[in-house]
All heavy atoms as TSV, in Angstrom:
chain	resi	resn	atom	element	x	y	z
A	1	MET	N	N	16.007	6.158	1.863
A	1	MET	CA	C	15.630	4.848	2.334
A	1	MET	C	C	14.122	4.689	2.198
A	1	MET	O	O	13.379	5.636	2.395
A	1	MET	CB	C	16.079	4.697	3.787
A	1	MET	CG	C	15.361	3.603	4.538
A	1	MET	SD	S	15.991	3.363	6.201
A	1	MET	CE	C	14.686	4.147	7.110
A	2	ILE	N	N	13.713	3.490	1.878
A	2	ILE	CA	C	12.284	3.175	1.847
A	2	ILE	C	C	11.920	2.547	3.178
A	2	ILE	O	O	12.560	1.601	3.631
A	2	ILE	CB	C	11.950	2.200	0.693
A	2	ILE	CG1	C	12.306	2.804	-0.655
A	2	ILE	CG2	C	10.477	1.793	0.751
A	2	ILE	CD1	C	11.515	4.035	-1.031
A	3	SER	N	N	10.893	3.079	3.821
A	3	SER	CA	C	10.414	2.558	5.096
A	3	SER	C	C	9.051	1.899	4.888
A	3	SER	O	O	8.192	2.438	4.183
A	3	SER	CB	C	10.278	3.701	6.106
A	3	SER	OG	O	9.588	3.251	7.254
A	4	TYR	N	N	8.874	0.747	5.508
A	4	TYR	CA	C	7.605	0.027	5.430
A	4	TYR	C	C	6.827	0.125	6.738
A	4	TYR	O	O	5.914	-0.668	6.977
A	4	TYR	CB	C	7.854	-1.435	5.045
A	4	TYR	CG	C	8.471	-1.569	3.678
A	4	TYR	CD1	C	9.831	-1.807	3.531
A	4	TYR	CD2	C	7.701	-1.412	2.534
A	4	TYR	CE1	C	10.406	-1.888	2.278
A	4	TYR	CE2	C	8.270	-1.493	1.279
A	4	TYR	CZ	C	9.624	-1.740	1.158
A	4	TYR	OH	O	10.184	-1.815	-0.090
A	5	ASP	N	N	7.146	1.093	7.570
A	5	ASP	CA	C	6.442	1.251	8.840
A	5	ASP	C	C	4.936	1.432	8.650
A	5	ASP	O	O	4.141	0.968	9.467
A	5	ASP	CB	C	7.011	2.428	9.631
A	5	ASP	CG	C	8.429	2.164	10.143
A	5	ASP	OD1	O	8.853	0.991	10.165
A	5	ASP	OD2	O	9.111	3.146	10.497
A	6	LYS	N	N	4.554	2.097	7.578
A	6	LYS	CA	C	3.125	2.316	7.321
A	6	LYS	C	C	2.387	1.002	7.040
A	6	LYS	O	O	1.194	0.897	7.289
A	6	LYS	CB	C	2.932	3.270	6.146
A	6	LYS	CG	C	3.271	4.700	6.468
A	6	LYS	CD	C	2.936	5.580	5.288
A	6	LYS	CE	C	2.996	7.036	5.657
A	6	LYS	NZ	N	2.478	7.884	4.578
A	7	LEU	N	N	3.108	0.006	6.536
A	7	LEU	CA	C	2.488	-1.291	6.264
A	7	LEU	C	C	1.891	-1.881	7.527
A	7	LEU	O	O	0.753	-2.344	7.534
A	7	LEU	CB	C	3.513	-2.261	5.668
A	7	LEU	CG	C	3.081	-3.726	5.576
A	7	LEU	CD1	C	1.883	-3.887	4.652
A	7	LEU	CD2	C	4.237	-4.589	5.143
A	8	TRP	N	N	2.653	-1.870	8.605
A	8	TRP	CA	C	2.197	-2.492	9.852
A	8	TRP	C	C	1.000	-1.741	10.426
A	8	TRP	O	O	0.078	-2.367	10.966
A	8	TRP	CB	C	3.357	-2.570	10.844
A	8	TRP	CG	C	4.588	-3.077	10.171
A	8	TRP	CD1	C	5.737	-2.383	9.914
A	8	TRP	CD2	C	4.774	-4.370	9.570
A	8	TRP	NE1	N	6.621	-3.175	9.216
A	8	TRP	CE2	C	6.060	-4.401	8.988
A	8	TRP	CE3	C	3.984	-5.506	9.473
A	8	TRP	CZ2	C	6.565	-5.512	8.330
A	8	TRP	CZ3	C	4.480	-6.623	8.814
A	8	TRP	CH2	C	5.756	-6.613	8.252
A	9	LYS	N	N	0.985	-0.436	10.279
A	9	LYS	CA	C	-0.160	0.364	10.738
A	9	LYS	C	C	-1.400	0.042	9.903
A	9	LYS	O	O	-2.489	-0.169	10.439
A	9	LYS	CB	C	0.172	1.857	10.648
A	9	LYS	CG	C	-0.934	2.765	11.109
A	9	LYS	CD	C	-0.540	4.223	10.999
A	9	LYS	CE	C	-1.717	5.101	11.371
A	9	LYS	NZ	N	-1.454	6.507	11.134
A	10	THR	N	N	-1.232	-0.036	8.591
A	10	THR	CA	C	-2.350	-0.345	7.699
A	10	THR	C	C	-2.882	-1.747	7.972
A	10	THR	O	O	-4.101	-1.962	8.001
A	10	THR	CB	C	-1.922	-0.198	6.224
A	10	THR	OG1	O	-1.504	1.153	6.011
A	10	THR	CG2	C	-3.054	-0.542	5.269
A	11	MET	N	N	-1.988	-2.695	8.187
A	11	MET	CA	C	-2.426	-4.059	8.504
A	11	MET	C	C	-3.268	-4.064	9.776
A	11	MET	O	O	-4.322	-4.693	9.822
A	11	MET	CB	C	-1.219	-4.982	8.679
A	11	MET	CG	C	-0.567	-5.393	7.387
A	11	MET	SD	S	0.966	-6.342	7.609
A	11	MET	CE	C	0.464	-7.636	8.726
A	12	LYS	N	N	-2.814	-3.359	10.801
A	12	LYS	CA	C	-3.543	-3.307	12.072
A	12	LYS	C	C	-4.912	-2.665	11.887
A	12	LYS	O	O	-5.926	-3.176	12.367
A	12	LYS	CB	C	-2.723	-2.548	13.114
A	12	LYS	CG	C	-3.360	-2.528	14.478
A	12	LYS	CD	C	-2.477	-1.850	15.492
A	12	LYS	CE	C	-3.146	-1.860	16.847
A	12	LYS	NZ	N	-2.327	-1.214	17.867
A	13	GLU	N	N	-4.955	-1.546	11.169
A	13	GLU	CA	C	-6.217	-0.839	10.936
A	13	GLU	C	C	-7.231	-1.712	10.198
A	13	GLU	O	O	-8.432	-1.596	10.410
A	13	GLU	CB	C	-5.974	0.431	10.117
A	13	GLU	CG	C	-5.271	1.528	10.881
A	13	GLU	CD	C	-4.874	2.702	9.994
A	13	GLU	OE1	O	-5.013	2.610	8.752
A	13	GLU	OE2	O	-4.392	3.705	10.546
A	14	ARG	N	N	-6.732	-2.591	9.317
A	14	ARG	CA	C	-7.624	-3.411	8.491
A	14	ARG	C	C	-7.800	-4.828	9.032
A	14	ARG	O	O	-8.442	-5.661	8.400
A	14	ARG	CB	C	-7.116	-3.426	7.059
A	14	ARG	CG	C	-7.216	-2.006	6.491
A	14	ARG	CD	C	-6.575	-1.838	5.169
A	14	ARG	NE	N	-6.520	-0.410	4.879
A	14	ARG	CZ	C	-6.945	0.126	3.769
A	14	ARG	NH1	N	-7.444	-0.614	2.823
A	14	ARG	NH2	N	-6.848	1.421	3.595
A	15	GLY	N	N	-7.231	-5.091	10.189
A	15	GLY	CA	C	-7.432	-6.364	10.855
A	15	GLY	C	C	-6.683	-7.544	10.257
A	15	GLY	O	O	-7.145	-8.681	10.333
A	16	PHE	N	N	-5.496	-7.286	9.695
A	16	PHE	CA	C	-4.681	-8.348	9.116
A	16	PHE	C	C	-3.506	-8.640	10.040
A	16	PHE	O	O	-2.808	-7.723	10.462
A	16	PHE	CB	C	-4.121	-7.930	7.745
A	16	PHE	CG	C	-5.119	-8.019	6.636
A	16	PHE	CD1	C	-5.975	-6.953	6.375
A	16	PHE	CD2	C	-5.200	-9.148	5.853
A	16	PHE	CE1	C	-6.893	-7.020	5.349
A	16	PHE	CE2	C	-6.118	-9.225	4.818
A	16	PHE	CZ	C	-6.971	-8.163	4.565
A	17	SER	N	N	-3.289	-9.916	10.312
A	17	SER	CA	C	-2.114	-10.325	11.079
A	17	SER	C	C	-1.073	-10.907	10.132
A	17	SER	O	O	-1.404	-11.310	9.009
A	17	SER	CB	C	-2.496	-11.380	12.120
A	17	SER	OG	O	-2.859	-12.593	11.473
A	18	GLN	N	N	0.147	-10.982	10.607
A	18	GLN	CA	C	1.183	-11.620	9.808
A	18	GLN	C	C	0.836	-13.088	9.585
A	18	GLN	O	O	1.059	-13.624	8.503
A	18	GLN	CB	C	2.536	-11.491	10.504
A	18	GLN	CG	C	3.046	-10.066	10.540
A	18	GLN	CD	C	4.375	-9.955	11.231
A	18	GLN	OE1	O	5.280	-10.734	10.958
A	18	GLN	NE2	N	4.495	-8.993	12.139
A	19	TYR	N	N	0.288	-13.720	10.601
A	19	TYR	CA	C	-0.107	-15.123	10.489
A	19	TYR	C	C	-1.118	-15.317	9.362
A	19	TYR	O	O	-0.991	-16.233	8.556
A	19	TYR	CB	C	-0.696	-15.612	11.826
A	19	TYR	CG	C	-1.097	-17.060	11.810
A	19	TYR	CD1	C	-0.145	-18.059	11.998
A	19	TYR	CD2	C	-2.422	-17.432	11.613
A	19	TYR	CE1	C	-0.512	-19.398	11.983
A	19	TYR	CE2	C	-2.791	-18.763	11.592
A	19	TYR	CZ	C	-1.826	-19.747	11.783
A	19	TYR	OH	O	-2.190	-21.068	11.755
A	20	ALA	N	N	-2.114	-14.432	9.281
A	20	ALA	CA	C	-3.126	-14.526	8.218
A	20	ALA	C	C	-2.493	-14.340	6.847
A	20	ALA	O	O	-2.855	-15.052	5.897
A	20	ALA	CB	C	-4.226	-13.492	8.438
A	21	LEU	N	N	-1.554	-13.411	6.735
A	21	LEU	CA	C	-0.894	-13.201	5.445
A	21	LEU	C	C	-0.145	-14.453	5.005
A	21	LEU	O	O	-0.157	-14.816	3.827
A	21	LEU	CB	C	0.060	-12.012	5.516
A	21	LEU	CG	C	-0.598	-10.649	5.659
A	21	LEU	CD1	C	0.463	-9.579	5.858
A	21	LEU	CD2	C	-1.451	-10.323	4.444
A	22	ILE	N	N	0.487	-15.120	5.951
A	22	ILE	CA	C	1.240	-16.334	5.630
A	22	ILE	C	C	0.304	-17.486	5.289
A	22	ILE	O	O	0.472	-18.155	4.263
A	22	ILE	CB	C	2.173	-16.709	6.804
A	22	ILE	CG1	C	3.269	-15.649	6.969
A	22	ILE	CG2	C	2.779	-18.101	6.604
A	22	ILE	CD1	C	4.042	-15.747	8.273
A	23	LYS	N	N	-0.689	-17.731	6.139
A	23	LYS	CA	C	-1.555	-18.902	5.977
A	23	LYS	C	C	-2.628	-18.722	4.904
A	23	LYS	O	O	-2.875	-19.628	4.118
A	23	LYS	CB	C	-2.219	-19.265	7.316
A	23	LYS	CG	C	-1.238	-19.736	8.353
A	23	LYS	CD	C	-0.533	-21.007	7.901
A	23	LYS	CE	C	0.462	-21.479	8.929
A	23	LYS	NZ	N	1.211	-22.644	8.507
A	24	GLN	N	N	-3.281	-17.575	4.869
A	24	GLN	CA	C	-4.399	-17.377	3.934
A	24	GLN	C	C	-3.963	-16.854	2.579
A	24	GLN	O	O	-4.585	-17.163	1.570
A	24	GLN	CB	C	-5.434	-16.417	4.536
A	24	GLN	CG	C	-6.107	-16.973	5.761
A	24	GLN	CD	C	-7.052	-15.970	6.398
A	24	GLN	OE1	O	-6.914	-14.766	6.220
A	24	GLN	NE2	N	-8.004	-16.476	7.164
A	25	TYR	N	N	-2.916	-16.048	2.560
A	25	TYR	CA	C	-2.512	-15.389	1.316
A	25	TYR	C	C	-1.164	-15.879	0.797
A	25	TYR	O	O	-0.681	-15.374	-0.214
A	25	TYR	CB	C	-2.498	-13.870	1.503
A	25	TYR	CG	C	-3.871	-13.338	1.822
A	25	TYR	CD1	C	-4.260	-13.092	3.130
A	25	TYR	CD2	C	-4.798	-13.093	0.812
A	25	TYR	CE1	C	-5.526	-12.608	3.433
A	25	TYR	CE2	C	-6.059	-12.611	1.102
A	25	TYR	CZ	C	-6.417	-12.379	2.414
A	25	TYR	OH	O	-7.673	-11.906	2.703
A	26	HIS	N	N	-0.569	-16.826	1.501
A	26	HIS	CA	C	0.681	-17.470	1.079
A	26	HIS	C	C	1.839	-16.484	0.894
A	26	HIS	O	O	2.657	-16.639	-0.004
A	26	HIS	CB	C	0.453	-18.308	-0.179
A	26	HIS	CG	C	-0.701	-19.233	-0.048
A	26	HIS	ND1	N	-0.674	-20.332	0.779
A	26	HIS	CD2	C	-1.942	-19.203	-0.595
A	26	HIS	CE1	C	-1.850	-20.955	0.721
A	26	HIS	NE2	N	-2.628	-20.295	-0.097
A	27	ILE	N	N	1.869	-15.465	1.750
A	27	ILE	CA	C	2.994	-14.537	1.767
A	27	ILE	C	C	4.148	-15.244	2.475
A	27	ILE	O	O	3.970	-15.844	3.533
A	27	ILE	CB	C	2.636	-13.225	2.507
A	27	ILE	CG1	C	1.489	-12.495	1.819
A	27	ILE	CG2	C	3.855	-12.326	2.670
A	27	ILE	CD1	C	1.795	-11.987	0.436
A	28	SER	N	N	5.306	-15.176	1.906
A	28	SER	CA	C	6.483	-15.823	2.472
A	28	SER	C	C	6.898	-15.138	3.777
A	28	SER	O	O	6.958	-13.898	3.829
A	28	SER	CB	C	7.612	-15.745	1.446
A	28	SER	OG	O	8.854	-15.794	2.059
A	29	PRO	N	N	7.206	-15.920	4.812
A	29	PRO	CA	C	7.735	-15.308	6.039
A	29	PRO	C	C	9.009	-14.507	5.756
A	29	PRO	O	O	9.253	-13.492	6.402
A	29	PRO	CB	C	8.033	-16.503	6.942
A	29	PRO	CG	C	7.145	-17.591	6.446
A	29	PRO	CD	C	7.016	-17.371	4.959
A	30	GLY	N	N	9.783	-14.943	4.772
A	30	GLY	CA	C	10.983	-14.205	4.392
A	30	GLY	C	C	10.672	-12.819	3.863
A	30	GLY	O	O	11.410	-11.861	4.133
A	31	GLN	N	N	9.580	-12.693	3.115
A	31	GLN	CA	C	9.180	-11.371	2.613
A	31	GLN	C	C	8.804	-10.456	3.776
A	31	GLN	O	O	9.154	-9.276	3.790
A	31	GLN	CB	C	7.994	-11.481	1.636
A	31	GLN	CG	C	8.364	-12.048	0.313
A	31	GLN	CD	C	9.244	-11.118	-0.514
A	31	GLN	OE1	O	9.734	-10.087	-0.071
A	31	GLN	NE2	N	9.469	-11.504	-1.742
A	32	LEU	N	N	8.078	-11.009	4.747
A	32	LEU	CA	C	7.706	-10.198	5.909
A	32	LEU	C	C	8.947	-9.754	6.676
A	32	LEU	O	O	9.018	-8.612	7.135
A	32	LEU	CB	C	6.753	-10.982	6.818
A	32	LEU	CG	C	5.369	-11.220	6.229
A	32	LEU	CD1	C	4.567	-12.159	7.114
A	32	LEU	CD2	C	4.625	-9.914	6.011
A	33	THR	N	N	9.919	-10.633	6.793
A	33	THR	CA	C	11.171	-10.283	7.468
A	33	THR	C	C	11.885	-9.165	6.726
A	33	THR	O	O	12.373	-8.205	7.340
A	33	THR	CB	C	12.084	-11.515	7.595
A	33	THR	OG1	O	11.410	-12.504	8.379
A	33	THR	CG2	C	13.416	-11.151	8.240
A	34	ARG	N	N	11.929	-9.260	5.393
A	34	ARG	CA	C	12.572	-8.211	4.592
A	34	ARG	C	C	11.863	-6.871	4.800
A	34	ARG	O	O	12.502	-5.821	4.914
A	34	ARG	CB	C	12.575	-8.586	3.110
A	34	ARG	CG	C	13.508	-9.759	2.800
A	34	ARG	CD	C	13.486	-10.115	1.327
A	34	ARG	NE	N	14.119	-9.095	0.515
A	34	ARG	CZ	C	15.432	-8.914	0.401
A	34	ARG	NH1	N	16.254	-9.700	1.059
A	34	ARG	NH2	N	15.911	-7.962	-0.372
A	35	LEU	N	N	10.545	-6.892	4.855
A	35	LEU	CA	C	9.779	-5.669	5.061
A	35	LEU	C	C	10.024	-5.094	6.462
A	35	LEU	O	O	10.150	-3.885	6.629
A	35	LEU	CB	C	8.293	-5.929	4.832
A	35	LEU	CG	C	7.919	-6.198	3.375
A	35	LEU	CD1	C	6.569	-6.882	3.286
A	35	LEU	CD2	C	7.937	-4.923	2.562
A	36	LYS	N	N	10.104	-5.962	7.465
A	36	LYS	CA	C	10.381	-5.498	8.836
A	36	LYS	C	C	11.727	-4.799	8.921
A	36	LYS	O	O	11.898	-3.863	9.690
A	36	LYS	CB	C	10.381	-6.686	9.803
A	36	LYS	CG	C	9.032	-7.200	10.152
A	36	LYS	CD	C	9.183	-8.344	11.143
A	36	LYS	CE	C	7.929	-9.155	11.216
A	36	LYS	NZ	N	8.101	-10.347	12.058
A	37	LYS	N	N	12.680	-5.285	8.133
A	37	LYS	CA	C	14.032	-4.724	8.151
A	37	LYS	C	C	14.212	-3.598	7.133
A	37	LYS	O	O	15.323	-3.117	6.931
A	37	LYS	CB	C	15.046	-5.833	7.862
A	37	LYS	CG	C	15.108	-6.887	8.945
A	37	LYS	CD	C	16.122	-7.947	8.589
A	37	LYS	CE	C	16.243	-8.996	9.672
A	37	LYS	NZ	N	17.253	-10.021	9.317
A	38	ASN	N	N	13.131	-3.187	6.487
A	38	ASN	CA	C	13.167	-2.140	5.458
A	38	ASN	C	C	14.160	-2.478	4.346
A	38	ASN	O	O	14.844	-1.592	3.815
A	38	ASN	CB	C	13.480	-0.767	6.060
A	38	ASN	CG	C	12.362	-0.264	6.935
A	38	ASN	OD1	O	11.190	-0.437	6.626
A	38	ASN	ND2	N	12.710	0.342	8.045
A	39	GLU	N	N	14.221	-3.747	3.987
A	39	GLU	CA	C	15.091	-4.191	2.899
A	39	GLU	C	C	14.324	-4.153	1.582
A	39	GLU	O	O	13.101	-3.982	1.560
A	39	GLU	CB	C	15.597	-5.608	3.181
A	39	GLU	CG	C	16.519	-5.677	4.390
A	39	GLU	CD	C	16.982	-7.079	4.707
A	39	GLU	OE1	O	16.475	-8.048	4.100
A	39	GLU	OE2	O	17.855	-7.213	5.584
A	40	SER	N	N	15.032	-4.330	0.501
A	40	SER	CA	C	14.427	-4.269	-0.832
A	40	SER	C	C	13.458	-5.422	-1.056
A	40	SER	O	O	13.734	-6.559	-0.671
A	40	SER	CB	C	15.509	-4.336	-1.907
A	40	SER	OG	O	16.345	-3.220	-1.811
A	41	VAL	N	N	12.341	-5.105	-1.661
A	41	VAL	CA	C	11.378	-6.107	-2.118
A	41	VAL	C	C	10.967	-5.721	-3.535
A	41	VAL	O	O	11.125	-4.577	-3.956
A	41	VAL	CB	C	10.131	-6.221	-1.202
A	41	VAL	CG1	C	10.507	-6.708	0.182
A	41	VAL	CG2	C	9.394	-4.903	-1.109
A	42	SER	N	N	10.414	-6.664	-4.258
A	42	SER	CA	C	10.038	-6.412	-5.649
A	42	SER	C	C	8.739	-5.603	-5.727
A	42	SER	O	O	7.949	-5.560	-4.776
A	42	SER	CB	C	9.853	-7.738	-6.387
A	42	SER	OG	O	8.697	-8.399	-5.915
A	43	THR	N	N	8.527	-5.008	-6.879
A	43	THR	CA	C	7.259	-4.303	-7.102
A	43	THR	C	C	6.106	-5.292	-7.115
A	43	THR	O	O	4.975	-4.931	-6.765
A	43	THR	CB	C	7.292	-3.496	-8.409
A	43	THR	OG1	O	7.668	-4.342	-9.489
A	43	THR	CG2	C	8.254	-2.323	-8.307
A	44	HIS	N	N	6.375	-6.535	-7.481
A	44	HIS	CA	C	5.329	-7.567	-7.423
A	44	HIS	C	C	4.851	-7.747	-5.977
A	44	HIS	O	O	3.651	-7.866	-5.726
A	44	HIS	CB	C	5.855	-8.899	-7.980
A	44	HIS	CG	C	4.900	-10.023	-7.805
A	44	HIS	ND1	N	3.772	-10.171	-8.587
A	44	HIS	CD2	C	4.891	-11.050	-6.928
A	44	HIS	CE1	C	3.114	-11.239	-8.190
A	44	HIS	NE2	N	3.782	-11.794	-7.186
A	45	THR	N	N	5.781	-7.748	-5.038
A	45	THR	CA	C	5.425	-7.874	-3.620
A	45	THR	C	C	4.593	-6.688	-3.166
A	45	THR	O	O	3.575	-6.850	-2.483
A	45	THR	CB	C	6.700	-8.000	-2.752
A	45	THR	OG1	O	7.393	-9.190	-3.144
A	45	THR	CG2	C	6.370	-8.065	-1.276
A	46	ILE	N	N	4.989	-5.498	-3.559
A	46	ILE	CA	C	4.225	-4.290	-3.214
A	46	ILE	C	C	2.824	-4.375	-3.802
A	46	ILE	O	O	1.829	-4.091	-3.126
A	46	ILE	CB	C	4.942	-3.012	-3.710
A	46	ILE	CG1	C	6.338	-2.896	-3.100
A	46	ILE	CG2	C	4.109	-1.766	-3.438
A	46	ILE	CD1	C	6.368	-2.832	-1.591
A	47	ASP	N	N	2.729	-4.791	-5.054
A	47	ASP	CA	C	1.437	-4.957	-5.720
A	47	ASP	C	C	0.564	-5.960	-4.970
A	47	ASP	O	O	-0.629	-5.725	-4.759
A	47	ASP	CB	C	1.658	-5.407	-7.162
A	47	ASP	CG	C	0.364	-5.632	-7.906
A	47	ASP	OD1	O	-0.382	-4.644	-8.114
A	47	ASP	OD2	O	0.091	-6.786	-8.285
A	48	THR	N	N	1.160	-7.059	-4.542
A	48	THR	CA	C	0.415	-8.089	-3.815
A	48	THR	C	C	-0.150	-7.538	-2.511
A	48	THR	O	O	-1.323	-7.756	-2.193
A	48	THR	CB	C	1.322	-9.304	-3.536
A	48	THR	OG1	O	1.764	-9.848	-4.784
A	48	THR	CG2	C	0.596	-10.375	-2.742
A	49	PHE	N	N	0.659	-6.799	-1.767
A	49	PHE	CA	C	0.180	-6.222	-0.513
A	49	PHE	C	C	-0.923	-5.195	-0.757
A	49	PHE	O	O	-1.906	-5.151	-0.013
A	49	PHE	CB	C	1.334	-5.603	0.275
A	49	PHE	CG	C	2.045	-6.595	1.142
A	49	PHE	CD1	C	3.130	-7.307	0.651
A	49	PHE	CD2	C	1.631	-6.837	2.439
A	49	PHE	CE1	C	3.788	-8.233	1.431
A	49	PHE	CE2	C	2.284	-7.768	3.238
A	49	PHE	CZ	C	3.360	-8.469	2.731
A	50	CYS	N	N	-0.779	-4.378	-1.787
A	50	CYS	CA	C	-1.821	-3.394	-2.109
A	50	CYS	C	C	-3.145	-4.098	-2.440
A	50	CYS	O	O	-4.209	-3.654	-2.027
A	50	CYS	CB	C	-1.386	-2.503	-3.266
A	50	CYS	SG	S	-0.129	-1.296	-2.826
A	51	ARG	N	N	-3.052	-5.197	-3.180
A	51	ARG	CA	C	-4.257	-5.945	-3.553
A	51	ARG	C	C	-4.898	-6.578	-2.320
A	51	ARG	O	O	-6.104	-6.439	-2.101
A	51	ARG	CB	C	-3.905	-7.024	-4.582
A	51	ARG	CG	C	-5.104	-7.778	-5.110
A	51	ARG	CD	C	-4.764	-8.758	-6.233
A	51	ARG	NE	N	-3.435	-9.330	-6.186
A	51	ARG	CZ	C	-3.082	-10.378	-5.434
A	51	ARG	NH1	N	-3.956	-10.953	-4.645
A	51	ARG	NH2	N	-1.838	-10.835	-5.463
A	52	ILE	N	N	-4.098	-7.249	-1.500
A	52	ILE	CA	C	-4.626	-7.917	-0.305
A	52	ILE	C	C	-5.243	-6.908	0.658
A	52	ILE	O	O	-6.344	-7.123	1.177
A	52	ILE	CB	C	-3.516	-8.720	0.406
A	52	ILE	CG1	C	-3.096	-9.921	-0.442
A	52	ILE	CG2	C	-3.981	-9.178	1.794
A	52	ILE	CD1	C	-1.839	-10.619	0.045
A	53	LEU	N	N	-4.542	-5.812	0.910
A	53	LEU	CA	C	-4.998	-4.820	1.886
A	53	LEU	C	C	-5.955	-3.792	1.295
A	53	LEU	O	O	-6.480	-2.952	2.025
A	53	LEU	CB	C	-3.789	-4.108	2.499
A	53	LEU	CG	C	-2.820	-4.999	3.286
A	53	LEU	CD1	C	-1.583	-4.212	3.681
A	53	LEU	CD2	C	-3.500	-5.590	4.507
A	54	ASN	N	N	-6.167	-3.859	-0.029
A	54	ASN	CA	C	-7.026	-2.897	-0.717
A	54	ASN	C	C	-6.609	-1.465	-0.366
A	54	ASN	O	O	-7.391	-0.677	0.175
A	54	ASN	CB	C	-8.499	-3.138	-0.380
A	54	ASN	CG	C	-9.416	-2.340	-1.276
A	54	ASN	OD1	O	-9.090	-2.062	-2.426
A	54	ASN	ND2	N	-10.564	-1.961	-0.759
A	55	CYS	N	N	-5.344	-1.169	-0.669
A	55	CYS	CA	C	-4.800	0.136	-0.321
A	55	CYS	C	C	-3.889	0.644	-1.431
A	55	CYS	O	O	-3.644	-0.044	-2.412
A	55	CYS	CB	C	-4.032	0.053	0.999
A	55	CYS	SG	S	-2.527	-0.938	0.925
A	56	GLN	N	N	-3.387	1.836	-1.253
A	56	GLN	CA	C	-2.460	2.457	-2.187
A	56	GLN	C	C	-1.029	2.249	-1.699
A	56	GLN	O	O	-0.795	1.973	-0.519
A	56	GLN	CB	C	-2.751	3.963	-2.306
A	56	GLN	CG	C	-4.137	4.274	-2.837
A	56	GLN	CD	C	-4.310	3.768	-4.255
A	56	GLN	OE1	O	-3.470	4.002	-5.118
A	56	GLN	NE2	N	-5.406	3.062	-4.503
A	57	VAL	N	N	-0.081	2.416	-2.603
A	57	VAL	CA	C	1.335	2.242	-2.273
A	57	VAL	C	C	1.727	3.112	-1.074
A	57	VAL	O	O	2.430	2.662	-0.170
A	57	VAL	CB	C	2.222	2.555	-3.497
A	57	VAL	CG1	C	3.693	2.567	-3.115
A	57	VAL	CG2	C	1.969	1.571	-4.613
A	58	GLU	N	N	1.255	4.332	-1.042
A	58	GLU	CA	C	1.632	5.232	0.049
A	58	GLU	C	C	1.066	4.799	1.402
A	58	GLU	O	O	1.474	5.315	2.440
A	58	GLU	CB	C	1.236	6.684	-0.254
A	58	GLU	CG	C	-0.229	6.882	-0.509
A	58	GLU	CD	C	-0.634	6.787	-1.983
A	58	GLU	OE1	O	0.109	6.221	-2.779
A	58	GLU	OE2	O	-1.728	7.277	-2.306
A	59	ASP	N	N	0.142	3.844	1.414
A	59	ASP	CA	C	-0.374	3.299	2.668
A	59	ASP	C	C	0.553	2.246	3.268
A	59	ASP	O	O	0.353	1.835	4.415
A	59	ASP	CB	C	-1.753	2.675	2.455
A	59	ASP	CG	C	-2.805	3.682	2.048
A	59	ASP	OD1	O	-2.730	4.848	2.505
A	59	ASP	OD2	O	-3.706	3.324	1.275
A	60	ILE	N	N	1.546	1.791	2.500
A	60	ILE	CA	C	2.431	0.745	3.012
A	60	ILE	C	C	3.911	1.115	2.991
A	60	ILE	O	O	4.704	0.466	3.656
A	60	ILE	CB	C	2.228	-0.595	2.271
A	60	ILE	CG1	C	2.539	-0.481	0.794
A	60	ILE	CG2	C	0.840	-1.126	2.493
A	60	ILE	CD1	C	2.515	-1.806	0.073
A	61	MET	N	N	4.276	2.136	2.255
A	61	MET	CA	C	5.689	2.500	2.194
A	61	MET	C	C	5.858	4.003	2.013
A	61	MET	O	O	4.944	4.677	1.549
A	61	MET	CB	C	6.394	1.758	1.057
A	61	MET	CG	C	5.835	2.041	-0.311
A	61	MET	SD	S	6.509	0.993	-1.610
A	61	MET	CE	C	8.064	1.764	-1.914
A	62	GLN	N	N	7.041	4.489	2.412
A	62	GLN	CA	C	7.352	5.893	2.193
A	62	GLN	C	C	8.855	6.051	2.019
A	62	GLN	O	O	9.639	5.253	2.540
A	62	GLN	CB	C	6.854	6.770	3.332
A	62	GLN	CG	C	7.669	6.674	4.597
A	62	GLN	CD	C	7.128	7.550	5.697
A	62	GLN	OE1	O	6.193	7.158	6.364
A	62	GLN	NE2	N	7.720	8.713	5.883
A	63	TYR	N	N	9.221	7.078	1.293
A	63	TYR	CA	C	10.627	7.417	1.077
A	63	TYR	C	C	11.069	8.375	2.176
A	63	TYR	O	O	10.414	9.380	2.431
A	63	TYR	CB	C	10.817	8.061	-0.298
A	63	TYR	CG	C	12.209	8.600	-0.487
A	63	TYR	CD1	C	13.285	7.747	-0.659
A	63	TYR	CD2	C	12.451	9.966	-0.466
A	63	TYR	CE1	C	14.573	8.237	-0.808
A	63	TYR	CE2	C	13.722	10.463	-0.615
A	63	TYR	CZ	C	14.785	9.599	-0.788
A	63	TYR	OH	O	16.060	10.083	-0.946
A	64	ILE	N	N	12.189	8.028	2.809
A	64	ILE	CA	C	12.779	8.901	3.814
A	64	ILE	C	C	14.188	9.253	3.339
A	64	ILE	O	O	15.030	8.357	3.187
A	64	ILE	CB	C	12.837	8.204	5.189
A	64	ILE	CG1	C	11.424	7.838	5.644
A	64	ILE	CG2	C	13.543	9.095	6.208
A	64	ILE	CD1	C	11.379	6.989	6.883
A	65	PRO	N	N	14.448	10.525	3.048
A	65	PRO	CA	C	15.777	10.921	2.552
A	65	PRO	C	C	16.873	10.624	3.575
A	65	PRO	O	O	16.655	10.737	4.777
A	65	PRO	CB	C	15.651	12.430	2.332
A	65	PRO	CG	C	14.215	12.744	2.373
A	65	PRO	CD	C	13.536	11.655	3.160
A	66	ASP	N	N	18.033	10.248	3.073
A	66	ASP	CA	C	19.199	10.059	3.939
A	66	ASP	C	C	19.626	11.402	4.494
A	66	ASP	O	O	19.391	12.447	3.877
A	66	ASP	CB	C	20.357	9.447	3.146
A	66	ASP	CG	C	20.081	8.009	2.741
A	66	ASP	OD1	O	19.311	7.322	3.433
A	66	ASP	OD2	O	20.638	7.577	1.721
A	67	GLU	N	N	20.281	11.375	5.619
A	67	GLU	CA	C	20.708	12.616	6.257
A	67	GLU	C	C	22.015	13.149	5.699
A	67	GLU	O	O	22.528	14.136	6.192
A	67	GLU	CB	C	20.837	12.397	7.774
A	67	GLU	CG	C	19.508	12.113	8.426
A	67	GLU	CD	C	19.638	11.938	9.931
A	67	GLU	OE1	O	20.716	12.236	10.485
A	67	GLU	OE2	O	18.659	11.521	10.532
A	68	ASN	N	N	22.582	12.536	4.697
A	68	ASN	CA	C	23.870	12.984	4.121
A	68	ASN	C	C	23.756	14.288	3.437
A	68	ASN	O	O	23.107	14.718	2.706
A	68	ASN	CB	C	24.437	11.939	3.175
A	68	ASN	CG	C	24.794	10.672	3.925
A	68	ASN	OD1	O	25.046	10.737	5.124
A	68	ASN	ND2	N	24.818	9.562	3.255
């Protein structure tokens, strides 16, 4: 599973709110909802967040192996 928990930590550390992402950077509220639920998003979305937050992919997402 891909987890986006690191995204919220990185946003907090860099002073970004969800409201700012929506209003200033035109991020769709639906995309934020998908990220909160650890659902699939496109690589374009990941690229956009990396650019806005000036961070690396590993600062916003991580792979967590299934327990199977």
